[in-house]
N, C-alpha and C positions, 0 to 999 in steps of 0.2 A: 574442284575436289577430285582426288584420284580414286575412282570407284573400283578400279582393278585392285588397288591396295586394300580397300574395304573388304572386297571379296576374299582376298588372301587372308586378312586378319580374321574374318568370320570362320575360316577353315582351320585356324590354329588349334581349337579344341580337338579337331579330328587327327591332328598330327602328333599325338603324344607318343612317348616311348613304347616300344613293343611290350605288350603285356604278358605276364606269366599266364599259363593256362592250367586249368584243373586236369587231373589225371584220373580217368575212370576206365572204361573199356576201349575196345578197338574203335578208332575214330574215322577210319577210311573204308569206303565201300569199294566193290570190285571195279567201279568206273574211275577210282582215284579221287573221288570227292570226299573231302574231310568235313566232319561235323565236330566242332570243338566248343569249349566254354571258357570264357575268361571273366574278368571282373565286371565287364559291361554286359555280357550276355552270350548269345550264340554267334558262332562264326562258321559259315558254310562255304566251302570251296575257297577259303582264305578271306572271305568278305564278311564283315559284321552284318547281321540281319536283325530286323525287328519283326519277328513273326507274331501271329495272332492264334491263340489256342482256344479251341472250343470243345466242350464236353458233350459226348453222346455215348449212351450205353447200348452196346450192340445187342445185348440180351433183352432189351426193352423195346426194340424196333424190329419189325418183320424183316427177315433176311432178304425177301424179294425187293425191299425198298432201300437197302443199304447203299447201293450204287448211286441211285438218284439223289438220296439225301446227302451223301458226301459231296456230290457235284453241287448241290444247292448250298452246302456249307462253304464250299470254295467260292461260290458266287457271292456269298456274304462276307468274304474276306478272310475266312479261316484258312490257316496254312499249316496248322498242327492239330491233330485230334488227340484228345485224352479220353480214356475209357476204363471203367472199372471191370474187373473180373470178380463177380460176386460168387463167393464159395457156395452158398446155399443154392444158387441156380444150377450148379454143376455136380454137386455131390450131396444131394438131399438125403440119400441113404448111404451110409458108410461103405466105401469101396465100389459104389456104383456111379460111374461118371457119365454125364450127359453133355455132349458137345454137338448135339444135333439141332437142326432147324435154326431158330433165332439165337441159339446158344453156341453156334459154330464159330468159335473165335478164329480158327484158321481161315475159314472162308472170308470172314470179315477183314482179316489182315490181307488176304489176297486181293480183295476189292480195293483196299487202301493202296496196295502196291500198284495195281492197275491205274489208279487215279493219281498216282504220285503224291500221296498224302502221308506225311510222316505221322507216327503214332507214339504216344506215351502210354504204356500199360501201367495201370494202377492195380498191383497184384495182391494187395492185402497182407496178411490174412483178414484183418478188419478193414472194411471199406466204408461202412455207414451208408451214404447214399440213400438214406431213409428206407433201407431194406430191412426186412425182418431180422432182428437180433444183430443188426449191423453187417449182415451177410454170413454170420456164423450158422452152420447147419444145426438143427435141433440135437443131433446125436453128440456133437462136440460140446455143446452147452450142458447136456445132461452129464457127460463125463466130467466136465469141469466142476459141476455142482456136487457130484458124488465123490470125486477123487481130486480135490484141488491141488494136492501135492504133485501129482503127475500131469494134470491137465488144466491147471490154472490158465485162463484165457489171457492172451497178450503178455506172456511171460516166457522165461527160459525153462519152464517145467518140461521135463523130457518127453512126456506123452504129447503135449501140445506142440512142441517143436517137431516131433516125428510126423504128426498129422499135417502140420504146415509144410513140411518138406514134401509130402505127397502132393499137396495142393500146388506148390511151386513147380514140381516135376511135371504135373499134368498140364499146367498152363504152358510150361516151356515146350512140351511135346507139340502143342498147338502152334507155338511161335517159332519153333526150330526151322532154320533155313529162311526166316523172314525178318531177321535182325538186319540192322544197317550194314554190318560187315558182310552179310550175305547178298546184299543188293535189295534187301527188304525195307519195309517202312518203319520198323521199330527202332526209334532213336533213343528212347529213355524208358526208365522203369521207376515207378514210385513204390517205395517200401512203406508198408503200414499206412495209417492215416489218422490224423488228429490224435496223436499218441504222446503222452507225457514222458515216455521212456519207462525204465531207465535206459541210458545210452547203450549199456551192454546188450539189451534186448534188440535194439536197432541193429547193432553190429552183428549179432547172431543171425538175424534175418538177411542182412546185406551179404555176409560171407556165404551163407547158405545159397543165396541166389546166384552169386558169382561162381561158386563151385558147381552148381547145376548147369551153368552155361549161359546165364544172362550177361553176355558180353556186349555192352551198349555204350554209346558215347557219353551218357550221363545217367546218374541215379539221383532221385529226389526224395524229399519228404515234405509234408506241409509244415510251415513254420509256426504252427499253433497246435495245441495249446502250449503254454510255457513248459519247457522241459524240467523234469526233476533231475538236477545235476548238470554237469558240463558235457558238451558234445566235443568230438574230435573234429577239428576244422578240416573241411575238404572231403570228408567221407561221403556225405549226402548233401545235395544242394537244398537249402530251405526255400520253398516257394510260398508266396503270401496270398492274401485274399482280403476282400472287403464286401460288405453287403449293404444294400439300401434299406433293408428291413429284415426281420427274421421271424419265421413261424415259431421258432424255438423259444422266443422270449416269453417270460411268465406273465408279463403285465398285459392288460387289455386296453392299452392306450396307444394313440398315434405316435409313431417315431420315438419310442422310449430310449432312455440311455444315450449312448454315443452314436446311434445311427445317423444323425445329421452330420457327424464328423466324417462320414464316408465321402461327403461332397465338398471337402476342402483339400487344398494342397498341403502336404505334410513333409517335413524334413525326415521324420522317422517313419519306419514301415509298420510300427505297432498299430494294433486295432483292438480296442477293448471288447468289441462285440464278439470276437472269436479268440480272445485271450492270446494274441500273438506274443511269441517270445521276444525278449529284449536282448539286443546285441549292443556292445559298446561301439562308439564311433570308430575306433581303430579297427574293429572287425568288419565294418561295412563301408568305410571310405579309405582310399589309399592316402588321403591327406592326413588321416588320423594317426598314421604310423610314422615313425621317425624316418625321414628321408623320402617318404612317399613311394608310390609305384609298386607296392607289394600286392600279392593276390588277395582279393577280398570277394565276398559274396555278391553276385550281381542281383539287381532288383527285378525279380521275375514273379508273376502272379499266376496262380492256377485256378483261383475261385473268386472272380468278380461276379457279382450278382447279375447274371443275364436275365434273371426273373426271380420267382420265389413261389414255392408251394404254399397253399393254404393248409394249415393243420386244423384239427377239429376245433381247438380252443382259440385259434387266431387266424381269421379268414382274410388274409392279405389279398388285396386286389391291386396288381401292378399295372400302371398305365403303359409301360413300355418306354417311357421317357427317361427312365432311371439309368439304363445301361451305358449310354453314351457319355453322360456327365461323369459317371464313375471312372470310365476309361480315360477321359480327359484329365481328371484329377491325378490318376496314377501316372500317366505319361508326363504330365507337368512336374510331378514329384520325382521323376527320374526312372520310372519303370521302363524296361525294354522288352516286356512280354505281357500284353494284356491277355489273360486267360479266363474264359467265361465258364461259370457253372450255374445253370446248365446253358448250353447253346442250343441243344435240341432235346425236346421232351421225349417221353416214351410211355410205355404201358407195362406194368408188372406182369410176369407170367402167372397164369392161374394156378392156384393150389387149393384142392378140395378140403384139406385138413385145417388150414389157417390162412389168414392174410399173408401176403408176401411183403407187406410194408411194415414200417416201424409202428409199434403199438405199446401202450402202457401196460398191456396185459402180459408181456413177457418178463422173464427174470433179468435179462440184460438188454442194454440199448433200448430203453423203454421211456424215453423222455417225452415223446409226443404220440398222439394218435394221428395217423396219416390215412388217406384213402386206400382201400384195398388194391385197386387196379390202376387208377390214373396217376401218372407222374409227368403231367404236362409241364409243370414248373413255370408256366407263363413265359417260356423261353423265347428267344428270337425266332426260332423255328419250333413249333409246338409239337404236341404228342403225335399228331397225324402228318406232320411235315408242313402244317399251315403256317404262313408267316405272321408273326406278331408285327404289324406294320410299323409301329414306332420303333421298337427295339431292333428289328432286323435292318430296316433301311437307315436309321440314324447311325447305327454302329457301322454299317456297310460303307457309308460315305467316309467315315473316319478311317476305316481299314484300307480304303483305296488310297488315301493320303499316305498311310504307313507303307503300303506296297511300293509307292513311287519315291517317297522321301525317307523311308525307315532306315536305310543304310546310313544316311547322313545323320539322322536324329539319334541313332543308337550310339554314336560316338560323341555326342554333345553332352556336356555336364549341365547340371542345374545351376544357372548363373545367379538367379534371384528367385525368391519364393515368398509368398504370403498366403493367407487363407484362400483368396479367390484368384490369385495371379501367380504365374511362374514363367520364367524365361529359360529356355534351353537353346543356346547358340542363336540361330536366326529365327527361332519360332517362339511365339508367345502363346501361352495356354491360359484360358480364362473359364471360370465357372462360378455362377452364383445360384444355379438351380439347386433346390433341395426338395426332395419328395415331400408332398403334402404341405410343408412349411413355406416353400417359395417356388411353386410350380410355374410362375411366370418368369423365372430366371432363365439365363441362357448359358450355353457352353460352346466354346469354339477354340480353334487354333488359327493363328494368322501369321504370315511371314513378315519379318522385318530385316531388310537387307539380305534377302535370300538369294544365293547365287543361282543363276540359270542362264546357260548359253553365253557366258561371259558378261552378263549384266547383273545388276543388283535390283531385286524386286521387293517392294513393300506394298501391302494391300490391306484394305479394310474389307477383306473377304477371305473365305477359308479355301486353302488349296484342295482341289479334288483329285486331279490327275494331270499327267503330262504326256503328250503324244507328239513326237518330233519336236518342232520348235513352237508348239502351242501349249499354253498353260490354261487349264480349266479351273475355274473357281465357282464356289457356291456362296450365296448371300449369307451374311451374319445378321441376325435379327436386330433391328434398331440401329444399324450402322450404314452410313452413306458409303456405297461401294466404290471407293476410289483406289487408284493404283499409282505408285511412284516407280519410275524406272530410272536407275542411276541417279537417284536423289531428286528427280524432277517430277512434279505432279503432271501426269499426262492427260488424264481425263477421269470423269466419273464413268464407271462401267455401266453399260446398258444391257439389261438382261436379254440373253439369247442372241445378241448381236456380236459377230466376230469382228474384232478390231485388228487391222493389219496394216502393213506398210507404214506410212508416215503417221498414222494414227497412234502408234506406239513407237516402235523402232523398226528398222528395216528387216531385221532377222528374228522378229518376235511377234507372236500372235497371242492374244488374250481373249478368252471367252468366259463370260459370266453366265452360268446356267441359272434358269429360274428354279424355284423350289420344286416345281412339278417336273421340270426337265431332269434335275438331279436325281430325284427319286426314281425316274424311269430309265436312267442311264447306267449301263454296265460296261466296264472296260474289259474286253476279252481279246487276247492276242494283239495288243496295241491298237485296238479299234474300239470306238464307242458304239454300242447298240442301244437303241431306245425301245423300251417296252411299250405296248399299245396303250396301257393305262397304268397309273400309279398303283403300286401294290403288287404288280406282277413281278415274277422272278425270271431272269434270263441266266441260263447256265450252259456250259459246254458239255456235250456228250460225244466223245470221240471227235469226229470231224463235223458234227452237227451243232448248231446253236438252237437251243430249245427255250421257248417261253412258256411259263406255267401261270395259269390263272385260276383263282378260286371264285366260284360263282354260287349264289344262292338261288335255287329254282323258285320261280314265281308261279309255275303252272302245275308241277307235280305235287300232289297232296297225299297225305297219309290218313287212313281211317283210324280215328281215335275213339275208343269206347271206354268210358269209366265203369269199372266193375265193383269198386269198393271205396267207401269213404274212409278217411283216416280216423282212428280212435283218438282219444284224448292224448295230448302230447305227453311223452314220457318224462319222468323226473330225471334230470340230468345230474348224475353223480360225479364226484371227483375221482379221478384215476389214481394210480400209484404215485404219480408225480404231482399230485395236488392241482391238476388242471382238469377241465371238463373232459369226461370220457365219451368217446363216440358211441353211437348206437350199436347194439349187437345184432346178429342175424335174427334173433327172436324179436327184437324191436321192429324189424322191418315186416314182420307178419301183421303189424298194426298200422302199416302205412296206407295211404291212398294208392289205389291201383288202377292203371289204365292198360288195356290191351291195344297193341298197335298192329295194324294190318298194312304190310308193305308189298303185297302182291301186285305185280306189274310194274314195280319201281326198280330202278337200277340198283343192283346189289354187288357190283364189282368193287375192286380195291380203291377206286377213285370216287366213291360215293359215301356220304356220311349223313347221319342224323344230327341236326343241330337243335338241341332241346333247351328252350329258355323257360326258366321257372324261378320261383322264389319260395324258400322254405328252409328246412334244416339240411337234409341230405337227400340225394336221389340215387337210385340204382336202376340199371337195365338188366333184365334176365332174358336169356334165350333158351327155351326148353328147360327152364328151371336153373340153368347155370348162370352165375354172375358173370357179366361181360364188361360192365363199366359202372363206376360209381363217381360221386362228386359231392364235395362239401360246398354248399352254396356260398359264393362270394360276390355275386352279381354278374358273373360271366356265364355264358351258356355251356352246356355239356355236349361234347362231340362223341359220337359212337360210330364205329366202322359198320357200314351196311353189310359188308362181307361176313361179319360175325353173326348176322341176324337172318341171313337168307334161309328160307324154307323152315323157319322155326317159329314156335309160339313166343311172342315177344310181350314182356310185361315191363311197364315203367312203374316204379314205386317211389313215392315222395313222402317224407316224414314232415309233419308241421314243426315250426320253430316257435318256441315260447318267447314271450316278450322279456321274461326275466332270465333268459339263457345266459350263463356265465361265459360268454364267448366274445371275442373281439370282432366287430364289424366296422368297416370304414364308414365315413359320414353318409355317403349316398345310400348304402345298404341299411345303415341304422335308421335312416329316415323312413325307408320302406317298411321296416319292422315296426317302428313307432307309430306309423300311420295305419297299420293293420288293426284288426280287432284283437281279440284275446291271443290269437296265434296267427302265424303267417304260413299260408300254403296256397300257391298259385301255379298253375300250368299255363304259361302265357302263349307259347307257340312251339310247334315242331315242324321244321323245314328240312329240305334236302340241300346239302352242300356238296358241290362237285369240284374235283380237281381236273382241269383240262390242260393239255399241252399241245403245242404245235411247233413245227420247225420254221424258223425265221428265214 
């Protein structure tokens, strides 16, 4: 059989006619590198790419940590950052703008430039992001309520548009000189968020942004909820999303509605969980138009559930095994941009007047009660930068495959598709994992007649990376790891053993990493580095290779003194949206109280309290100021020791009633059911440290 011909045929989907391209802003930077968009996705420097986008909110992360956390995101395979500019974080009082400290967008963009990390700015005016009033400052909401004719939110009312223009101008002042055309990192801008329209409102914002100076290679919007009316093709790219579960759901059941459908391959991009808009086949596939080949929307995502927040009424506990199967399903279905929300958690800025998170107590954007401070999101990188071992490393291994084969994959069509299986060119995608319902399932990608160094490779193993003439694979659960070269079965791969010479073919080496080796391996500058232990992160800082390890201290202890027992559990009332309302500040006066003495313990930026408890909610106060809070979902609460140094520290925990109208997953529900009348336990408080060393 002529395997050179097979390789040539496998490349035919890559050799389609030159595609038309979308026309947005300036696409070329001062170095002459172009950033373009066509029906398949992004083209950088004339080559199709398959990037990975991850969300981090600069104003929710300490500015001193931005550089390191961006470097760690890159180590996880992120190649584009998305970030919200929350209006309320910067103009809490009308006319008084705050771009200092953690809110310094310009400094954040400078760091991204230094780290060669492209950025998509999500500029609002509405952002959501589980922020108070969706990011709208109190003063603009008050104007909208008192004078809706002039200040109706999310409309073309003159007063609202004038205020939005000032917002856009102030954001642009931070980004000026840092757009792609200037040699900066900003490649895209998202207009509004989760907006039904009308389309004229979108166009007013888009034109306003362009006139102010947002001259970028592409402009986007979320492709949900369904628009009221018709959009103008090509003005804004719709980006999609899918979630494994949602805190916003009204039911108190496991995996309600269509959440299980997030784990199947789909010909359509729609998702009932977030009310994705519907396009016709002719709008999304060139084959659907007469003659074919015309410009259509690429399949790009900006919100795959990298994790999930617990709301007060719905205490979701993510295992971390959800993110990679979600991405596998989207890639198999034809997506050329896995974009995660969130990829990195954060902490809300403190506000003495009110929570800075979404709450049922406000007049607008009041669908859920969220914690005041924490926005950990159970993301691949958590609130403190701690890795969620499953989500971070499972997706990282997939992202490394995309780094090495993404250009090829991005130009491959979906050849066949069913619920659990899809084929794109020389890659097969499979998933039968479903959160809670089938957690014993598996998700993987495998090559079938994949071209490499003039050969055709088929393997019952997942491609990890390539270095020179060596292919690295990782095992697929339940599959005998065999490899075929040019159609001949060469051998069953042996874990950790490099096969070379006549073992395969003369100019080809194949290595099957063990699961432990894969988790510990990081490809940097065309070389594999292995971490000392599974769970550690290796990243590049300038010319240095850094390894980061998180450790729990077994020797350093905290003095814990209980000073008050909890009163009887409060009656849980229904909030404005008819789900359980979270406790008030007054309710916490009736909580159980412990004083914590951390004298003599490390209180630097790399030390944290790890508080394991069971109950309703917990809060930490330092000299009476709220520092951290948590809705119990079975996972511990982390607190920065640097927020507690030289202060009087109080831990308060409220008991949880057995009849509480909240959703808990099976394991946590069993703990509650096995308790007495109420549940309140302080199980342990330990010290967690982040340690780094140069390799």
